C-alpha positions as CSV (number, residue, x, y, z in Angstrom):
1,M,26.5,77.1,23.7
2,N,26.8,74.2,21.4
3,A,25.6,73.5,17.9
4,P,22.5,71.2,18.2
5,H,22.9,67.6,17.3
6,T,20.1,65.1,16.9
7,R,20.6,61.5,18.0
8,R,18.6,58.5,18.9
9,F,18.7,57.2,22.4
10,S,17.8,53.8,23.9
11,T,17.8,52.2,27.3
12,G,20.7,50.1,26.1
13,S,22.8,53.0,25.1
14,V,22.3,54.6,28.6
15,L,23.4,51.3,30.3
16,V,26.4,51.0,28.1
17,A,27.4,54.6,28.8
18,A,27.0,54.1,32.5
19,A,29.1,50.9,32.4
20,L,31.9,52.2,30.3
21,V,32.5,55.7,31.6
22,I,36.2,56.4,31.9
23,G,38.3,59.5,31.7
24,V,36.3,62.6,31.0
25,A,33.0,60.7,31.0
26,G,33.8,59.0,34.3
27,I,34.5,62.4,36.0
28,V,31.4,64.0,34.5
29,Y,29.1,61.2,35.6
30,S,30.7,61.4,39.1
31,R,29.8,65.1,39.2
32,V,26.3,64.3,38.0
33,Q,25.8,61.6,40.7
34,Q,27.1,63.9,43.4
35,G,25.3,67.0,42.2
36,G,22.8,68.5,44.5
37,D,21.5,72.1,44.6
38,A,23.7,74.7,43.0
39,A,25.6,76.3,45.8
40,P,23.6,79.2,47.1
41,A,26.4,80.3,49.4
42,A,28.3,81.6,46.4
43,R,25.9,84.5,45.9
44,A,27.4,86.2,49.0
45,T,30.9,86.2,47.5
46,L,30.2,86.3,43.8
47,A,32.2,89.2,42.3
48,G,30.8,89.1,38.7
49,D,31.5,92.0,36.4
50,A,32.3,94.3,39.3
51,A,35.5,92.4,40.1
52,P,38.9,93.6,38.9
53,A,40.5,91.6,36.1
54,L,42.4,88.5,37.2
55,Q,46.1,88.3,36.5
56,G,47.4,85.0,35.3
57,T,50.6,83.3,36.4
58,P,53.4,83.7,33.8
59,D,54.5,80.4,32.2
60,P,57.8,80.7,30.3
61,K,57.7,77.0,29.5
62,A,54.3,77.5,27.8
63,S,55.6,80.5,25.9
64,A,58.6,78.4,24.7
65,L,56.2,75.9,23.2
66,I,54.7,78.4,20.7
67,P,56.0,77.3,17.3
68,A,58.5,79.7,15.8
69,G,56.6,79.9,12.6
70,F,53.2,80.7,14.2
71,T,51.9,84.0,13.1
72,F,49.5,85.8,15.6
73,V,46.8,88.0,14.2
74,T,48.6,90.8,16.0
75,P,52.2,90.3,17.0
76,G,52.6,90.0,20.8
77,T,48.8,89.7,21.2
78,L,46.5,86.7,21.7
79,T,43.3,87.5,19.8
80,V,40.4,85.4,21.2
81,A,36.8,85.3,19.8
82,T,33.9,84.8,22.2
83,H,30.1,85.1,21.9
84,P,28.8,87.8,24.4
85,G,25.4,86.3,24.9
86,Q,24.7,85.5,28.5
87,L,26.5,85.5,31.9
88,P,28.3,83.8,33.5
89,L,29.9,82.7,30.1
90,A,30.3,86.1,28.4
91,D,28.4,89.3,28.0
92,Y,28.9,93.0,27.9
93,G,29.7,94.7,31.3
94,A,28.1,97.8,32.8
95,D,29.8,100.0,30.3
96,N,28.3,98.0,27.3
97,K,31.8,97.8,25.9
98,Q,34.0,95.5,28.0
99,I,33.2,91.8,27.6
100,V,33.1,90.0,31.0
101,G,32.4,86.5,32.2
102,V,34.2,83.3,32.9
103,E,35.2,82.9,29.2
104,P,37.0,86.3,29.1
105,D,38.6,85.5,32.5
106,I,40.0,82.2,31.1
107,A,41.3,84.0,28.0
108,R,43.0,86.5,30.3
109,L,44.7,83.8,32.3
110,I,46.0,82.1,29.1
111,A,47.3,85.3,27.6
112,D,49.1,86.2,30.8
113,G,50.5,82.7,31.0
114,L,51.9,83.0,27.5
115,G,53.3,86.5,28.1
116,L,50.9,88.0,25.5
117,K,48.4,90.9,25.5
118,L,44.8,90.0,25.1
119,V,42.3,91.2,22.6
120,L,38.7,89.9,22.8
121,V,36.7,89.8,19.6
122,P,32.8,89.5,19.9
123,V,31.5,87.0,17.4
124,A,28.1,85.4,16.6
125,W,28.0,81.7,17.4
126,P,27.6,80.5,13.8
127,D,30.6,82.6,12.6
128,W,33.4,81.3,14.8
129,P,34.4,78.2,12.8
130,L,35.0,80.1,9.5
131,G,36.5,83.0,11.3
132,L,39.0,80.8,13.1
133,Q,39.9,78.8,10.0
134,S,40.4,82.0,8.0
135,G,42.8,83.5,10.6
136,K,40.6,86.3,11.9
137,Y,41.5,85.3,15.5
138,D,44.0,83.0,17.1
139,A,41.6,81.0,19.3
140,V,38.0,80.8,20.3
141,I,36.8,80.5,23.9
142,S,33.0,80.3,23.8
143,N,31.6,77.3,25.6
144,I,32.6,75.0,22.8
145,T,32.2,71.3,23.4
146,V,34.7,68.9,22.0
147,T,33.3,66.5,19.4
148,E,35.1,64.0,17.3
149,A,33.7,65.8,14.2
150,R,35.2,69.1,15.3
151,K,38.5,67.5,16.1
152,Q,38.9,66.8,12.4
153,K,39.1,70.6,11.8
154,F,40.3,72.1,15.1
155,D,42.5,71.4,18.1
156,F,41.3,71.7,21.7
157,S,42.6,72.5,25.2
158,S,40.0,71.5,27.8
159,Y,39.1,73.8,30.7
160,R,35.6,73.0,31.9
161,Y,33.3,69.9,32.0
162,D,30.1,70.2,29.9
163,L,27.1,70.0,32.2
164,L,23.4,70.7,31.9
165,G,21.2,71.7,34.8
166,I,17.5,71.5,35.5
167,Y,16.2,74.3,37.7
168,T,12.9,75.0,39.5
169,R,11.6,77.8,41.7
170,T,13.0,77.6,45.2
171,D,9.6,77.1,46.9
172,G,8.3,74.7,44.2
173,P,7.3,71.1,44.9
174,I,9.8,69.4,42.6
175,Q,12.7,67.9,44.5
176,K,14.8,65.9,42.1
177,I,14.9,64.9,38.4
178,T,17.3,62.0,37.7
179,T,15.5,60.0,35.0
180,P,13.6,60.8,31.8
181,A,10.4,59.7,33.5
182,D,10.8,62.6,36.0
183,V,10.0,65.2,33.3
184,A,6.8,63.6,32.1
185,G,3.9,66.1,32.1
186,L,6.1,69.0,33.1
187,K,6.2,72.5,31.6
188,V,9.8,72.9,30.6
189,V,11.6,76.1,29.5
190,V,14.3,75.1,27.0
191,G,16.3,76.8,24.2
192,A,15.0,75.9,20.8
193,S,17.3,73.6,18.7
194,T,19.9,73.3,21.5
195,N,21.5,70.1,22.8
196,Q,19.2,70.1,25.8
197,D,16.2,70.6,23.5
198,Q,17.2,67.4,21.6
199,I,17.8,65.5,24.8
200,L,14.4,66.6,26.2
201,R,12.7,65.5,23.0
202,A,14.4,62.1,23.2
203,W,13.2,61.7,26.8
204,D,9.7,62.9,25.8
205,Q,9.4,60.3,23.0
206,Q,10.6,57.6,25.5
207,N,8.0,58.7,28.0
208,I,5.1,58.8,25.6
209,A,6.0,55.3,24.3
210,A,5.7,54.2,27.9
211,G,2.3,55.7,28.3
212,L,3.4,58.8,30.3
213,K,2.3,62.4,29.9
214,P,4.1,64.5,27.3
215,V,6.3,67.5,28.1
216,E,4.9,71.0,27.4
217,Y,7.8,72.9,25.7
218,Q,8.2,76.6,26.5
219,Y,10.5,78.6,24.2
220,F,11.6,82.2,24.9
221,D,13.9,84.4,22.9
222,D,14.8,86.2,26.1
223,A,16.4,84.1,28.8
224,V,15.2,86.5,31.5
225,V,11.6,86.0,30.5
226,G,12.1,82.2,30.6
227,R,13.6,82.4,34.1
228,L,10.6,84.6,35.2
229,A,8.3,81.9,33.9
230,V,9.9,79.4,36.2
231,I,10.0,81.7,39.2
232,T,6.3,82.6,38.9
233,G,5.2,79.0,38.4
234,R,4.1,79.4,34.7
235,A,6.7,76.8,34.0
236,D,7.8,73.9,36.2
237,V,11.5,73.9,35.3
238,S,14.2,75.2,33.0
239,F,16.7,72.9,31.2
240,E,19.8,74.8,30.4
241,P,23.6,74.9,30.5
242,N,24.5,74.4,34.1
243,A,26.8,77.4,34.1
244,T,23.9,79.8,33.3
245,G,21.6,78.1,35.7
246,A,24.1,78.1,38.6
247,Y,24.8,81.8,38.0
248,S,21.1,82.6,38.1
249,A,20.6,80.5,41.3
250,R,22.9,82.8,43.2
251,D,20.0,85.0,44.1
252,G,18.2,82.2,45.8
253,K,15.0,82.3,43.6
254,V,15.7,79.1,41.8
255,R,17.4,75.8,42.8
256,R,18.8,72.9,40.9
257,V,17.0,69.6,40.8
258,G,18.9,67.8,38.0
259,L,22.3,67.6,36.6
260,F,23.3,65.8,33.3
261,P,26.2,65.5,30.9
262,G,26.0,68.0,28.1
263,G,25.9,65.3,25.4
264,W,23.7,62.8,27.3
265,P,24.3,59.9,27.5
266,D,27.8,60.9,26.3
267,A,30.1,63.2,28.2
268,A,32.8,65.7,27.0
269,A,34.7,68.8,27.9
270,I,34.4,72.5,27.1
271,S,37.6,73.6,25.4
272,V,39.7,76.4,24.0
273,T,39.6,75.9,20.2
274,T,42.5,76.6,17.8
275,R,43.2,75.9,14.2
276,K,44.1,72.3,13.4
277,G,47.8,71.7,13.3
278,S,48.6,75.3,14.2
279,G,50.7,74.2,17.2
280,L,49.0,76.6,19.6
281,A,47.0,74.0,21.5
282,E,49.9,72.6,23.4
283,P,51.2,75.9,24.8
284,I,47.6,76.9,25.7
285,T,47.1,73.5,27.5
286,H,50.4,74.1,29.4
287,A,49.4,77.6,30.3
288,L,46.1,76.4,31.6
289,N,47.7,73.7,33.8
290,T,50.0,76.4,35.3
291,Q,46.9,78.5,36.2
292,I,45.3,75.4,37.7
293,A,48.4,74.7,39.8
294,S,48.7,78.4,40.9
295,G,45.0,78.7,41.9
296,T,44.1,81.5,39.5
297,Y,41.9,79.1,37.5
298,A,39.9,78.2,40.6
299,Q,39.4,81.9,41.3
300,A,38.0,82.5,37.9
301,L,35.5,79.7,38.1
302,K,34.5,80.6,41.7
303,R,33.6,84.2,41.1
304,W,31.2,83.1,38.3
305,N,29.7,80.3,40.4
306,V,30.9,77.4,38.1
307,S,33.5,75.8,40.3
308,E,31.9,72.3,40.0
309,E,32.7,72.4,36.3
310,A,36.4,72.6,37.0
311,V,38.9,70.2,35.5
312,A,41.8,68.8,37.5
313,Q,44.1,69.1,34.4
314,S,43.8,70.5,31.0
315,Q,44.2,68.1,28.1
316,T,45.0,68.6,24.5
317,N,42.4,67.1,22.2
318,P,40.6,65.1,24.9
319,P,37.9,62.5,23.9
320,G,34.9,64.2,22.3
321,L,31.3,63.4,21.6
322,P,31.1,60.7,19.0
323,N,30.3,61.3,15.3
324,L,26.6,60.9,14.6
């Protein structure tokens, strides 16, 4: 989940982005170009909230990087805020108490790597910046995209690539969506005021200017109802974070027909967020790289069906989406 941002797009900007992709952007666009259907085979092995908690690989070197003067919310404990809104990112488990998902799993791996206990704090999305700055928690892991504006206030440790997916019903006629023109005239389920909503509106304006049919927007407060609209054919496609779409696709009722960078035409990474200058980002980055090397990181992403968003290496303060 990312705060919405409005931007103006042009054909030129897309060409420039395609020509200059390097680093994070280059890898993300490579994933986009290679992306086919979300892997249906994963539904046979997906553990989800029934799986036992993962155990991270201890990383004494990461622990040694924690500044001597850093004060944790609770001594010996990593307090991490996350928004329990939707799987596979984070939501309440079967007991309606424990928070499960790929975000809690990543938090667990980091805490284990640093030799700390883990406490997860549920937080509403708009509240995390002030809560982090005021010291209510040590870090936030909640599908936060790195932006240059956010880097002025926070430090980041990357752990997933930011991707958006377009999904349709499995037996539907739509085969592929790769350009803005491909959505012309479609009924699209999209979250109001989200990044993907802004992207879709930019595409729609471009299409209308070219004489193509407008998009029919369908907004639902309940993601389950929106998915049902796609499955039953009342909507043609959904445009959503690829993580949630890929997780839903595990039952074989929907399939992916499009994959795009989360800040189209720009690309960036999803990252652990810490207070600017606190000194916690470097040890977290080191701990993440230890989990990547040991394979526990791959296990976490695999069981939530988001393996294609994996990073080869965590970076501290990687390039973010540009200031608007």
